C-alpha positions in Angstrom: 13.9 28.4 7.5 12.4 31.0 5.3 15.7 32.8 5.2 17.6 29.6 4.2 15.2 29.0 1.4 15.7 32.5 0.1 19.5 32.1 0.3 19.3 28.8 -1.5 17.0 30.3 -4.2 19.4 33.3 -4.6 22.4 31.0 -4.9 20.7 28.9 -7.5 19.7 31.9 -9.5 23.3 33.2 -9.4 24.8 29.9 -10.5 22.3 29.7 -13.4 23.2 33.2 -14.4 26.9 32.3 -14.2 26.5 29.3 -16.5 24.6 31.5 -19.0 27.3 34.1 -18.9 30.0 31.5 -19.4 28.2 30.3 -22.6 27.7 33.9 -23.9 31.3 34.3 -24.8 33.3 31.8 -26.8 37.0 31.6 -27.6 38.1 30.8 -31.1 41.3 31.1 -33.2 41.6 34.5 -35.0 43.9 35.9 -37.6 46.3 38.5 -36.3 47.8 41.5 -38.0 51.2 40.0 -37.9 49.8 36.7 -39.3 48.1 38.6 -42.2 51.4 40.4 -43.0 53.3 37.0 -42.8 50.8 35.5 -45.3 51.3 38.4 -47.7 55.1 38.1 -47.3 55.1 34.4 -48.1 53.0 35.1 -51.2 55.3 37.8 -52.4 58.3 35.5 -51.8 56.6 32.7 -53.9 55.7 35.2 -56.7 59.2 36.6 -56.9 60.6 33.1 -57.6 57.7 31.9 -59.8 56.9 35.1 -61.8 59.4 37.9 -61.2 58.2 39.6 -64.4 54.7 40.2 -62.9 53.4 43.0 -60.7 50.9 41.7 -58.1 48.7 42.8 -55.3 47.8 40.8 -52.2 44.9 41.4 -49.8 44.2 39.5 -46.6 40.8 39.8 -44.8 39.7 38.4 -41.5 36.7 36.1 -40.8 34.4 39.2 -40.6 35.6 40.7 -43.8 37.8 43.5 -42.4 40.9 44.2 -44.4 43.8 43.1 -42.3 46.7 43.7 -44.8 47.2 44.9 -48.3 50.3 45.3 -50.3 51.2 45.6 -54.0 54.3 45.8 -56.0 55.2 49.2 -57.5 53.9 48.4 -60.9 50.6 46.9 -59.9 47.6 48.9 -60.8 44.6 50.0 -58.7 42.5 47.5 -60.6 44.9 44.7 -59.7 44.4 45.6 -56.1 40.6 45.7 -56.4 40.7 42.2 -57.9 42.9 40.9 -55.0 40.4 42.3 -52.5 37.4 41.0 -54.4 39.0 37.5 -54.6 39.7 37.5 -50.9 36.2 38.7 -50.0 34.7 36.0 -52.2 36.8 33.3 -50.7 35.8 34.5 -47.2 32.1 34.6 -48.0 32.1 31.2 -49.5 34.7 29.6 -47.2 36.3 28.2 -50.2 38.2 29.1 -53.4 37.0 32.2 -55.1 37.1 30.5 -58.5 34.7 27.8 -57.3 32.1 30.5 -56.9 32.0 31.3 -60.6 31.7 27.6 -61.4 28.7 27.4 -59.1 27.1 30.6 -60.5 27.6 29.6 -64.2 25.9 26.2 -63.5 23.0 27.9 -61.9 22.4 31.3 -63.7 19.6 32.6 -61.4 22.3 32.6 -58.6 24.3 35.0 -60.8 21.7 37.7 -60.5 21.0 37.2 -56.8 24.3 36.2 -55.1 27.0 38.3 -56.8 27.0 41.0 -54.1 30.6 41.9 -53.4 31.9 38.7 -55.0 34.4 38.1 -57.7 34.4 34.5 -59.1 37.9 34.4 -60.4 40.7 32.1 -59.2 43.1 33.7 -56.7 41.1 33.9 -53.5 41.7 31.2 -50.8 40.0 30.8 -47.5 42.3 30.6 -44.5 41.3 28.0 -41.9 42.8 27.0 -38.5 43.7 23.4 -37.8 40.2 22.8 -36.4 38.7 24.2 -39.7 37.6 27.5 -38.1 37.4 30.2 -40.8 40.1 32.8 -40.0 39.7 34.9 -43.2 41.0 34.8 -46.7 43.8 35.8 -49.0 43.3 37.3 -52.4 46.1 37.5 -55.0 46.0 39.2 -58.4 48.5 40.0 -61.2 49.6 36.7 -62.5 47.5 34.1 -64.3 44.5 33.2 -62.2 45.7 29.7 -61.4 49.1 31.1 -60.3 47.3 33.7 -58.1 45.5 30.8 -56.4 48.6 28.7 -56.0 50.4 31.7 -54.5 47.7 32.1 -51.9 47.6 28.4 -51.1 51.4 28.2 -50.8 51.4 31.2 -48.4 48.7 29.6 -46.2 50.6 26.3 -46.1 53.8 28.0 -45.1 52.3 30.3 -42.5 49.2 28.5 -41.1 50.1 24.9 -42.0 47.4 23.9 -44.5 45.3 25.5 -47.2 41.5 25.1 -47.1 
């Protein structure tokens, strides 16, 4: 009897531990390296048609902020690349458009002093979301007019992922 109770208690403890272990790891959509490259490729294709006279840079970051892909045209400067990365990082941090961050900061100046760490509030950064709205990362584009940079990123996301954020 005592042995049966011990076995039952042990089995109960194991099953409780198993359910905790099952909840300790979740599965969610993630941006792949090939997906990041496809996003940049779609953006470059759009830019070649819309603004063949401009040199651009495209940066794609994942949901954690790691740079997944970066490319620039031959004439794009290092500064253009820094802007593309800053726009991508801002869109990732806010989960929105990078230009929306500047709108928010200018409406609330104290935020400008506190919340500008590693953020660039210029149009051209677009959050990338899965169909279930999970944040996958962001794309940042620089080198054209800011509104065109943003449109380039949105168009690439729509083509590769299916919908822009």
